[in-house]
N, C-alpha and C positions, 0 to 999 in steps of 0.2 A: 736431758736424759731421754731415753726411749724405753718403751715397754716391750717385753718379749711377746711373741704371738700367742693368742688364745687366752689371755688373762681376762677373767670376768670383769664386767663393768664395775661391780661393787668393790672389787679389790683395787682396780685402777683409781677409783674415786677416793678410797681410803688412803692410798699412797699419796695422791695429789693433795688431799686435805692435810696429811701429816707434814708434807714439805711446807705448805702454806702456814701451818700452825708453828712450826719450828722457826721459820723466818719471822713470824709475827711476835712470838713470845721469847725467843732465844736471845742470846747476847751477840755481840759483833762477830765472835768466832763462829758461832753456830750459823749465822747468816752467811758468812764468807764461805763456809764449807758447802752449805745447801745450795747457794747460788752458783758456785763453781760446778756442782753436780748437774744442776738444772740446765746450765749452759753447755754441757758436754754431751757426748753420746754414750755415757754410762748406761748399761743395760739393767733394767729392773725385771726380776723374775718373781713370780709368786708360785710356790710349790708346796705340796703336802710336807708336813714335818717329817714323815717317814723317809723322804728323799734327801732332806738336808740335815736332819738330826740336830736341829737347833732352831731357835726362834728366828734367826737370820744368820746368813754367812756372806762373806765377801771373797771374791777371787778373780782370776783371769778368765776371760771369755775363751781365749785360745792361746795357750802358752807358747805353742810353736810359732804362731803368727807374731806374738809380742816379741819373742826372742829374735825373730828375723828383723823386725822393725828396729830393735835395739842395735843390731849389727849394721844396719844400713841407713838409719835416719837419726836426726835429732828431734826429740819429741818435746812439745810444750806440755804444761800441766793439763791443759784442756784435752790435748790429744791422748795423753796418758790415761786420763779418766775414761776415755772411750775404749780402752783395753779391758776395763773392769766391769764386773757385774756385782750387784747386790741382790741376793735372794731372801725373801721373807716368807715365813711359813704361813699357809692359809690359816692355820689354827691360831697364830699370833693375832691375826686380825679378828677372827671369829670369836675368840674367847677374851682376848686382851683389849679389844675395841680400839678406839682411837689412841688411847694412852699407850697401849702396847705397840701400835704401829709407829707412833712418834718416837718412843723409846728405842725401838729397833733401828730406825733410820738415823737417830742421833748417834748411836753407838757404831753401827756399821758404816755410816757416812764418814765418821772419823777414820775408820780403817781404810775405806776406799780412798780418801784424800791422802792418807799417809802412804798407801801403796802407790798412788799416782806420783807423789813426790819422789818416791824411790825410783820409779821408772824414769821420770824426767831427769833426775840427777845422774842415773847410770847412763842414759843416752848422751849425756854431755860430759862424761867422766874424762874423756881424752883432753878436753880443753879446761875442765875445772875439776881436777881430781880431789881437791880439798872440799868440794861441795857435795860429795856423795852423801846421801841420806839413806841409811839402811838400818832402821831400828830393829831391836830384838822383839820377840813376842811379848816379853814383859813390858817393854816400853810402849808397844802398840796397845796392849790391854790397859796399862796404866792411863794412857792418854784417853782411851775410849771410855773408861769408867769415870774418869774425872769430868769429861765433857758431859756425860750422862747426868752426873750429880749436879753440875752447874745448871743443866737444863731443868731439872726438877726444882731447883731453887728459883729459877726464873719464872716458871709457871706458878709455883707457890700455892698449890692446891693440896688439900689433905691427901687425896688418893695418890698423888705423885710423891709427896713427902713420905707417906707411909710405906710406899714401895721402896723408896730409897733407904729408909731406915731398916726395913726388913732385909734388904740386900747388903747392908753394911756399907753402902756407898755414902750415906749421910749419917750424921750423929747429931745429938742435941747438946748445945752448950749450956752453961750455967743458968741462963734465964729462959731456957726452953727453945731458943732459936736453933733452927737447923743449919748445919754447915757441911761441906764436903769432908769426909773422914779419910784422911790419908792412911791412918792405921787400919781402919775397917777395910778399905780397898786392898791394902797389902795382905791382910788376913784372907780376904776372898781370893786373891790371886794365888796365894800359897795353897789354900785348901781345895779350891776348885780347879786350878790350872797347874799346880805344882811348880809355880814360878816364884822367884825371890830375887831381889836386886843383888844380893851378895852370894847366892848359891847357884841358881839355875835361871837364866834369863830366856832360855828357849832359842828357837831358830831365828835367823835373820829374816827380814821381810822378803828379801830376794830369794832366799831358800824356800820360803813358804809358797812363793809364786812360781817356783821352778824356773827362775831366770838363770841364764848362763852368762857369767861375768868373768 
């Protein structure tokens, strides 16, 4: 991965520490996603929340350039990741600390990986039309929320678990043990995003990225 220009050292360090922590404490899937990002040219941005209106967002660096590459090249997953940026809000790091930074990159890292899979599959659609991967917004958010819950369980510290419970990503079972809550996540996706598996799954990943297919 690479950093955008002008990012303060304290923010760079927080991002680097977050990736290291996710690789250390996460599961095999978390490590696979983080290592793929680290080995790519994915762009990291740190911006005020007033500019991105979220704790973190993921998107294309240059949709025109990506569309041109899709029309003229076959892209690997690593090359596709290089078309993508993840922006984290300064306030996420300043107020959420390392936990907030880790949580954002677990969630947005999943989005980035799924976007890259979409780009890779579309660039090879002429030879593998059945291999197209183009999830809906509901599917993207479901995967990102579940991987966030899995990470909270992997870390297994009260502050992580309490956050997961508060966001309805986790729930407590009979003996008090926490687990990922499918029901809670679906309630969150319905109430916060207006998404549901049987009613409105939202736009496709390709549409969200502005890809011409």
